[in-house]
SEFIRO-401345 format. One line per field, with one value per residue: residue number from 1; x, y, z of N, C-alpha, C, O in turn; residue in three letters. Coordinates in steps of 0.02 Angstrom, whole numbers. Example, Ala and Ser with C-alpha at 12.3 -4.5 7.8 and 13.67 -1.06 7.14 Angstrom:
<recs>
seq [1, 2] .
n_xx [660, 642] .
n_yy [-284, -112] .
n_zz [390, 354] .
ca_xx [615, 684] .
ca_yy [-225, -53] .
ca_zz [390, 357] .
c_xx [660, 645] .
c_yy [-165, 2] .
c_zz [390, 394] .
o_xx [712, 670] .
o_yy [-166, 57] .
o_zz [423, 402] .
type [ALA, SER] .
</recs>
This chain:
<recs>
seq [1, 2, 3, 4, 5, 6, 7, 8, 9, 10, 11, 12, 13, 14, 15, 16, 17, 18, 19, 20, 21, 22, 23, 24, 25, 26, 27, 28, 29, 30, 31, 32, 33, 34, 35, 36, 37, 38, 39, 40, 41, 42, 43, 44, 45, 46, 47, 48, 49, 50, 51, 52, 53, 54, 55, 56, 57, 58, 59, 60, 61, 62, 63, 64, 65, 66, 67, 68, 69, 70, 71, 72, 73, 74, 75, 76, 77, 78] .
n_xx [-1098, -982, -883, -868, -759, -813, -898, -807, -741, -843, -863, -737, -739, -844, -787, -678, -747, -813, -709, -597, -636, -725, -686, -665, -783, -881, -820, -813, -949, -987, -912, -967, -1100, -1079, -1032, -1145, -1234, -1165, -1172, -1311, -1333, -1255, -1329, -1450, -1402, -1352, -1470, -1531, -1439, -1448, -1581, -1581, -1491, -1561, -1669, -1601, -1554, -1676, -1718, -1616, -1642, -1769, -1736, -1650, -1730, -1816, -1717, -1669, -1783, -1794, -1679, -1709, -1819, -1760, -1680, -1778, -1824, -1720] .
n_yy [1784, 1735, 1760, 1625, 1501, 1455, 1560, 1663, 1612, 1614, 1753, 1790, 1727, 1797, 1926, 1903, 1870, 1991, 2087, 2036, 1947, 2004, 2028, 1900, 1831, 1828, 1736, 1625, 1601, 1571, 1454, 1371, 1363, 1299, 1177, 1128, 1118, 1022, 914, 891, 858, 743, 661, 646, 589, 470, 406, 391, 308, 192, 156, 132, 24, -72, -90, -144, -263, -328, -342, -426, -538, -575, -605, -711, -809, -873, -940, -1028, -1105, -1162, -1240, -1329, -1394, -1456, -1548, -1631, -1690, -1769] .
n_zz [1911, 1799, 1650, 1543, 1467, 1345, 1309, 1289, 1178, 1081, 1072, 1022, 896, 835, 832, 745, 628, 604, 589, 519, 418, 317, 183, 140, 157, 47, -42, 40, 61, -70, -97, 0, -45, -169, -123, -57, -165, -240, -152, -147, -281, -289, -204, -275, -392, -341, -301, -424, -489, -409, -429, -567, -571, -500, -586, -695, -637, -615, -747, -793, -715, -762, -892, -870, -813, -915, -984, -888, -868, -994, -1000, -897, -951, -1059, -995, -943, -1058, -1099] .
ca_xx [-1089, -924, -880, -835, -716, -855, -923, -750, -729, -895, -848, -678, -761, -883, -740, -641, -793, -828, -652, -546, -663, -772, -662, -666, -850, -913, -789, -834, -1020, -990, -888, -1016, -1157, -1058, -1028, -1213, -1260, -1132, -1199, -1379, -1327, -1231, -1383, -1498, -1368, -1349, -1536, -1542, -1398, -1475, -1643, -1564, -1460, -1615, -1706, -1558, -1555, -1741, -1717, -1572, -1676, -1822, -1703, -1619, -1781, -1835, -1660, -1668, -1840, -1779, -1630, -1743, -1862, -1715, -1659, -1834, -1830, -1665] .
ca_yy [1747, 1758, 1740, 1561, 1491, 1449, 1626, 1700, 1585, 1640, 1824, 1794, 1709, 1854, 1980, 1884, 1875, 2061, 2130, 2005, 1906, 2032, 2018, 1829, 1803, 1809, 1675, 1571, 1586, 1539, 1386, 1334, 1350, 1248, 1114, 1105, 1096, 959, 862, 875, 823, 676, 622, 628, 542, 405, 376, 372, 250, 134, 138, 102, -41, -118, -107, -189, -329, -359, -363, -484, -595, -598, -635, -773, -859, -915, -983, -1081, -1149, -1199, -1291, -1380, -1433, -1498, -1604, -1677, -1726, -1817] .
ca_zz [1850, 1761, 1579, 1537, 1408, 1285, 1292, 1261, 1111, 1037, 1061, 979, 828, 809, 816, 685, 571, 592, 571, 475, 364, 268, 114, 125, 165, -16, -66, 85, 46, -136, -91, 39, -89, -217, -87, -45, -230, -257, -108, -170, -345, -273, -175, -327, -437, -307, -304, -493, -503, -374, -462, -631, -561, -481, -647, -734, -604, -629, -817, -798, -685, -806, -950, -849, -796, -971, -1000, -838, -882, -1055, -982, -857, -995, -1099, -952, -938, -1122, -1105] .
c_xx [-1031, -928, -839, -794, -755, -880, -867, -735, -780, -882, -789, -697, -800, -836, -700, -685, -806, -769, -603, -577, -708, -750, -666, -735, -884, -885, -809, -905, -1027, -967, -936, -1077, -1140, -1055, -1097, -1244, -1230, -1159, -1268, -1377, -1303, -1286, -1433, -1466, -1364, -1416, -1551, -1502, -1425, -1538, -1629, -1533, -1512, -1655, -1666, -1559, -1621, -1744, -1673, -1605, -1731, -1793, -1674, -1671, -1803, -1779, -1658, -1725, -1826, -1729, -1663, -1786, -1820, -1691, -1715, -1841, -1777, -1673] .
c_yy [1777, 1735, 1676, 1557, 1486, 1517, 1669, 1677, 1611, 1714, 1832, 1777, 1767, 1911, 1965, 1892, 1949, 2101, 2100, 1976, 1941, 2023, 1945, 1797, 1786, 1744, 1615, 1551, 1550, 1466, 1342, 1315, 1296, 1179, 1085, 1080, 1029, 901, 841, 837, 752, 632, 601, 581, 473, 370, 352, 309, 187, 110, 104, 33, -93, -139, -155, -259, -364, -383, -425, -546, -621, -629, -703, -827, -901, -963, -1041, -1130, -1191, -1255, -1347, -1423, -1478, -1557, -1655, -1719, -1780, -1873] .
c_zz [1811, 1688, 1575, 1473, 1343, 1261, 1262, 1190, 1062, 1022, 1014, 907, 797, 790, 753, 624, 554, 564, 520, 412, 313, 196, 93, 128, 99, -45, -24, 72, -20, -131, -51, -4, -141, -184, -75, -109, -250, -216, -131, -236, -334, -245, -229, -377, -406, -313, -375, -510, -471, -410, -529, -622, -540, -542, -690, -704, -618, -701, -827, -770, -731, -869, -931, -835, -856, -991, -952, -850, -944, -1039, -942, -902, -1040, -1060, -945, -1001, -1127, -1060] .
o_xx [-1031, -972, -783, -794, -732, -884, -879, -719, -762, -890, -790, -673, -790, -845, -689, -662, -809, -778, -572, -548, -729, -792, -669, -744, -915, -922, -820, -922, -1067, -999, -944, -1103, -1182, -1073, -1108, -1277, -1266, -1168, -1283, -1415, -1327, -1289, -1456, -1500, -1373, -1419, -1580, -1528, -1426, -1548, -1659, -1547, -1507, -1672, -1694, -1562, -1621, -1770, -1691, -1598, -1740, -1823, -1674, -1656, -1807, -1792, -1646, -1715, -1844, -1737, -1647, -1790, -1842, -1683, -1702, -1860, -1790, -1632] .
o_yy [1836, 1696, 1673, 1602, 1511, 1530, 1707, 1717, 1630, 1735, 1875, 1810, 1783, 1942, 2009, 1917, 1966, 2143, 2137, 1981, 1906, 2012, 1930, 1742, 1733, 1702, 1560, 1491, 1503, 1422, 1283, 1260, 1253, 1129, 1025, 1028, 984, 846, 781, 789, 705, 573, 544, 536, 423, 311, 298, 263, 134, 50, 53, -13, -151, -197, -202, -309, -425, -437, -470, -600, -681, -675, -749, -886, -962, -1019, -1098, -1190, -1250, -1311, -1406, -1484, -1532, -1612, -1715, -1777, -1832, -1919] .
o_zz [1794, 1670, 1599, 1432, 1292, 1201, 1215, 1147, 1006, 964, 970, 861, 739, 737, 712, 572, 495, 520, 483, 358, 267, 152, 34, 104, 94, -70, -51, 70, -26, -160, -66, 0, -156, -215, -82, -110, -274, -241, -135, -245, -366, -260, -229, -402, -441, -329, -384, -541, -502, -419, -545, -661, -559, -550, -717, -740, -631, -715, -864, -797, -739, -897, -973, -845, -849, -1012, -972, -842, -946, -1063, -951, -893, -1058, -1087, -942, -998, -1158, -1059] .
type [MET, GLY, ILE, GLY, GLY, GLY, GLN, ILE, LEU, ILE, ILE, ALA, ILE, ILE, LEU, VAL, VAL, LEU, PHE, VAL, ALA, PRO, SER, ARG, LEU, PRO, GLY, LEU, GLY, LYS, SER, LEU, ALA, GLU, ALA, ILE, ARG, GLY, PHE, LYS, LYS, GLY, MET, THR, ASP, ASP, GLU, THR, ASP, VAL, THR, GLU, SER, VAL, LYS, ARG, GLU, LYS, LEU, ASP, GLN, THR, ASP, ALA, GLU, PRO, VAL, ALA, LYS, THR, LYS, ALA, SER, GLU, LYS, ASP, LYS, VAL] .
</recs>
């Protein structure tokens, strides 16, 4: 069994992380955490926006129905 290209790539990444990146790892972790927080916030904001828009649509529909009934009853009178 020889060492394949994928195994060499994994070893190279580990070596880079161990020897080159220690000074950059805290910044990388911080930016990754901010990205995850932003993603989660975006997901909850999206759900809130959708829920609010559905509520608005329902309110608009209930407001529009009496108007439609009133117009229909006015047509019956004429």
